[in-house]
C-alpha positions as CSV (number, residue, x, y, z in Angstrom):
1,M,0.0,0.0,0.0
2,I,1.1,3.5,-0.9
3,L,0.8,6.3,1.7
4,V,1.1,10.0,0.9
5,P,3.7,11.3,3.5
6,S,2.4,12.3,6.7
7,V,3.9,14.7,9.1
8,I,3.2,13.4,12.8
9,Q,3.7,15.3,16.0
10,L,5.0,13.3,19.2
11,K,3.9,14.0,22.4
12,S,7.5,15.2,23.0
13,G,6.7,17.9,20.6
14,R,9.1,16.6,18.0
15,T,7.8,15.9,14.4
16,E,8.5,12.8,12.4
17,T,7.8,12.4,8.9
18,V,5.9,8.7,8.2
19,F,6.4,7.9,4.6
20,D,4.5,4.3,5.0
21,L,3.8,1.6,7.2
22,E,7.3,0.5,8.0
23,G,7.9,3.9,8.9
24,L,5.3,4.1,11.1
25,L,6.1,0.7,13.0
26,Y,9.8,2.1,13.4
27,L,8.3,5.0,15.5
28,V,5.8,2.8,17.5
29,E,8.8,0.4,18.4
30,Q,11.2,3.2,19.4
31,Y,8.5,5.1,21.4
32,M,6.4,2.0,22.8
33,G,8.7,-1.0,22.4
34,S,8.7,-4.1,20.1
35,D,5.7,-5.3,21.9
36,A,3.6,-2.6,20.7
37,R,5.0,-2.9,17.1
38,L,4.1,-6.8,16.9
39,L,0.6,-5.8,18.1
40,L,0.2,-3.1,15.3
41,E,1.8,-5.5,12.7
42,E,-0.6,-8.2,13.7
43,F,-3.6,-5.6,13.6
44,T,-2.6,-4.1,10.1
45,A,-1.7,-7.8,8.7
46,P,-4.0,-8.7,6.2
47,E,-6.7,-11.1,7.1
48,E,-6.8,-14.9,5.5
49,D,-10.2,-13.7,3.8
50,D,-8.3,-11.1,2.3
51,A,-5.8,-13.1,0.4
52,D,-9.0,-15.4,-0.3
53,L,-10.7,-12.7,-2.0
54,E,-7.1,-11.8,-3.8
55,D,-7.2,-15.4,-5.2
56,E,-11.0,-15.2,-6.3
57,Y,-10.6,-11.8,-7.8
58,K,-7.6,-13.1,-9.8
59,R,-9.7,-16.1,-10.9
60,Y,-12.5,-13.9,-11.8
61,R,-10.1,-11.4,-13.9
62,D,-8.8,-14.9,-15.7
63,H,-12.0,-16.4,-16.4
64,H,-13.0,-12.8,-17.9
65,H,-9.7,-12.5,-19.8
66,E,-10.4,-16.0,-21.4
67,V,-14.3,-15.5,-22.1
68,M,-13.3,-12.1,-24.1
69,K,-10.7,-14.0,-25.9
70,E,-13.4,-16.5,-27.3
71,L,-15.9,-13.7,-28.0
72,R,-13.1,-12.0,-29.9
73,E,-12.2,-14.9,-32.0
74,L,-16.0,-15.6,-32.7
75,S,-16.5,-11.9,-33.5
76,E,-13.7,-12.1,-36.1
77,T,-14.8,-15.1,-37.9
78,E,-18.1,-13.7,-38.1
79,A,-16.8,-10.4,-39.3
80,R,-14.8,-12.5,-42.1
81,L,-18.0,-14.9,-42.9
82,I,-19.7,-11.5,-43.4
83,R,-17.1,-9.8,-45.5
84,E,-17.4,-13.0,-48.2
85,P,-18.9,-12.3,-51.3
86,E,-21.6,-15.0,-50.6
87,I,-23.0,-15.3,-47.1
88,N,-22.5,-19.1,-45.8
89,R,-25.4,-18.9,-43.5
90,K,-24.6,-22.4,-42.1
91,A,-21.2,-21.2,-40.9
92,L,-22.5,-17.6,-39.4
93,S,-25.1,-19.4,-37.5
94,T,-22.8,-21.4,-36.1
95,V,-20.6,-18.9,-34.9
96,V,-23.8,-16.9,-33.4
97,G,-24.9,-20.0,-31.7
98,K,-21.5,-20.1,-30.1
99,I,-21.6,-16.8,-29.3
100,G,-25.3,-17.2,-27.5
101,K,-23.7,-20.2,-25.5
102,I,-21.0,-18.4,-24.4
103,T,-23.3,-15.2,-23.3
104,W,-26.0,-17.4,-21.9
105,R,-23.7,-19.7,-19.8
106,E,-21.7,-16.1,-18.3
107,V,-25.5,-14.8,-17.4
108,N,-26.6,-17.9,-15.6
109,V,-23.8,-18.7,-13.9
């Protein structure tokens, strides 16, 4: 995570610039001790649920990419068939049918 640098004033009146979580953890350790740092690290660590959500997001993104590749290939085939001097209705119907199956599958998942 990228944070905007923040200037904080310590209880002593001294100011410190914190650029990231590591910088804040350093200050906590310096002024509150290593136990406080470990506790703060524990509080800010990503939960397993977050990792699961990231994995699920990656699966959805990969799936979306594959579906779009399928649709793109079929769209190119459809465009090629339409450009032919004589339209092959059976081939065109097959391509349109495949697009329909893909979109039906994705809408009904």
